[in-house]
C-alpha positions in Angstrom: 97.7 -134.0 -0.2 96.8 -133.1 3.4 97.3 -129.4 2.6 95.0 -129.6 -0.5 92.3 -131.3 1.5 92.6 -128.6 4.1 92.3 -126.0 1.5 89.3 -127.7 0.0 87.5 -127.9 3.3 88.3 -124.2 3.9 86.8 -123.3 0.6 83.8 -125.5 1.3 83.3 -123.6 4.6 83.7 -120.1 3.1 82.0 -120.7 -0.2 80.0 -123.9 0.0 77.8 -123.4 -3.2 80.7 -122.3 -5.4 83.0 -125.0 -4.1 80.4 -127.7 -4.7 79.6 -126.4 -8.2 83.2 -126.3 -9.3 83.9 -129.8 -7.8 80.8 -131.2 -9.6 81.9 -129.6 -12.9 85.4 -131.0 -12.7 84.1 -134.5 -11.8 81.4 -134.4 -14.5 84.0 -133.5 -17.1 86.3 -136.2 -15.8 83.5 -138.8 -16.1 83.1 -137.9 -19.7 86.8 -138.2 -20.5 86.8 -141.7 -18.8 83.7 -142.7 -20.8 85.3 -141.5 -24.1 88.4 -143.5 -23.4 86.4 -146.6 -22.5 84.3 -146.2 -25.6 87.6 -146.2 -27.6 87.5 -142.6 -28.8 91.0 -141.8 -30.3 90.8 -138.0 -30.2 89.0 -136.7 -27.1 86.1 -134.5 -27.8 86.9 -131.6 -25.5 83.8 -129.6 -26.4 81.7 -132.5 -25.2 83.7 -132.7 -21.9 83.3 -128.9 -21.4 79.6 -129.2 -21.9 79.4 -131.9 -19.3 81.6 -129.8 -16.9 79.0 -127.0 -17.5 76.2 -129.4 -16.5 78.0 -130.3 -13.3 78.8 -126.7 -12.5 75.4 -125.2 -13.3 73.1 -128.0 -12.3 74.4 -131.0 -10.4 76.6 -129.2 -7.8 74.0 -126.5 -7.0 71.1 -129.1 -7.1 73.0 -131.3 -4.6 73.8 -128.4 -2.4 70.2 -127.3 -2.0 68.8 -130.8 -2.1 70.9 -132.0 0.9 70.0 -128.8 2.8 66.4 -129.5 2.2 66.7 -133.1 3.3 68.2 -131.9 6.6 65.2 -129.6 7.2 62.7 -132.3 6.1 64.2 -134.9 8.4 65.9 -134.4 11.8 69.6 -134.8 12.0 69.1 -138.0 13.9 71.2 -141.0 12.9 68.6 -143.7 13.7 67.9 -146.3 11.1 64.3 -145.1 10.4 65.5 -141.5 9.6 68.3 -142.7 7.4 66.1 -145.1 5.5 63.4 -142.4 5.1 66.0 -140.0 3.6 67.2 -142.7 1.2 63.7 -143.6 0.1 62.7 -140.0 -0.5 65.9 -139.3 -2.4 65.3 -142.4 -4.6 61.7 -141.6 -5.4 62.3 -137.8 -6.1 65.7 -136.6 -7.0 67.0 -139.9 -8.4 64.5 -140.2 -11.3 64.5 -136.4 -11.9 68.3 -136.3 -12.1 68.4 -139.2 -14.5 65.7 -137.6 -16.7 67.6 -134.3 -16.7 71.0 -135.8 -17.4 69.7 -138.0 -20.3 67.9 -135.0 -21.8 70.9 -132.7 -21.4 73.2 -135.3 -22.9 71.0 -135.9 -25.9 69.9 -132.3 -26.7 72.8 -130.1 -25.6 75.9 -132.4 -25.7 75.0 -134.5 -28.7 72.8 -131.9 -30.4 69.9 -134.3 -31.1 66.3 -133.0 -31.5 63.8 -133.4 -28.8 61.9 -136.1 -30.7 65.1 -138.3 -30.8 65.8 -137.7 -27.1 62.1 -138.4 -26.2 62.3 -141.7 -28.1 65.5 -142.6 -26.2 64.0 -141.7 -22.9 61.0 -143.8 -23.7 63.1 -146.9 -24.5 66.0 -146.5 -22.1 64.7 -144.6 -19.0 63.0 -147.5 -17.3 66.1 -149.7 -17.4 68.4 -146.8 -16.4 66.2 -146.1 -13.5 66.0 -149.7 -12.4 69.8 -149.8 -12.5 69.9 -146.6 -10.5 67.8 -148.2 -7.8 70.5 -150.9 -7.5 73.3 -148.4 -7.2 72.2 -145.1 -5.6 70.5 -146.4 -2.4 73.9 -147.7 -1.2 75.4 -144.3 -2.0 72.6 -142.6 -0.1 72.9 -144.9 2.9 76.6 -144.3 3.2 76.1 -140.5 2.6 73.4 -140.1 5.3 74.9 -142.4 7.8 78.6 -141.6 7.8 79.2 -138.2 6.2 78.5 -134.7 7.5 76.2 -132.5 5.5 79.1 -130.4 4.0 80.7 -133.5 2.4 77.6 -135.2 1.1 77.6 -133.4 -2.3 81.3 -134.3 -2.8 80.7 -138.0 -2.0 77.6 -138.0 -4.2 79.5 -136.4 -7.1 82.4 -139.0 -6.7 79.8 -141.7 -7.0 78.2 -139.8 -9.9 81.5 -140.1 -11.9 80.8 -143.9 -12.0 77.2 -143.4 -12.7 77.9 -140.7 -15.4 80.3 -143.1 -17.2 77.5 -145.7 -17.1 74.9 -143.3 -18.5 77.2 -141.8 -21.2 78.2 -145.3 -22.4 74.5 -146.4 -22.2 73.5 -143.5 -24.3 75.8 -144.6 -27.1 73.9 -147.4 -28.8 77.0 -148.8 -30.4 78.7 -149.4 -27.0 77.4 -152.4 -25.1 77.1 -151.6 -21.4 76.9 -154.5 -19.0 73.9 -154.5 -16.7 74.6 -153.8 -13.0 74.4 -157.0 -11.0 71.6 -157.2 -8.4 72.6 -157.4 -4.8 
């Protein structure tokens, strides 16, 4: 395990964007497999999982890579409470809602093959509650990320948390699967 972690860190150092993209793809596909199992799917839909891997590889890994670099330029690398809180607030008001919008749209149109009118209707009815739940979950992830993790590991940590969040969104998108609301802190 130690050797694998060392190899991962080495790849992260040599090829940061590629490593983050591949990691995000694997984790997004894994989140879908978990969601399918939790939803009681007997025969896994591999095409669906591959499309979500593609989402992680092409969008969420690269987005996270560039977003965290941008945040480091926007705010000094200081670890004081005000700087960390500012990073969390900016992330929650910008990339958080944007990423939820993109994911729900991609899931509906690309993965599930529904027309824009159907996805738009789903966004209208579900996005507000999804985003409210996101604001209960992601600020803690951001706080841990900005306070304790070096820049190179933030996308990995974010993507690990995104496995849980992705399972929540995937199950939430399926109207026949009841999803419990996240408890407020």
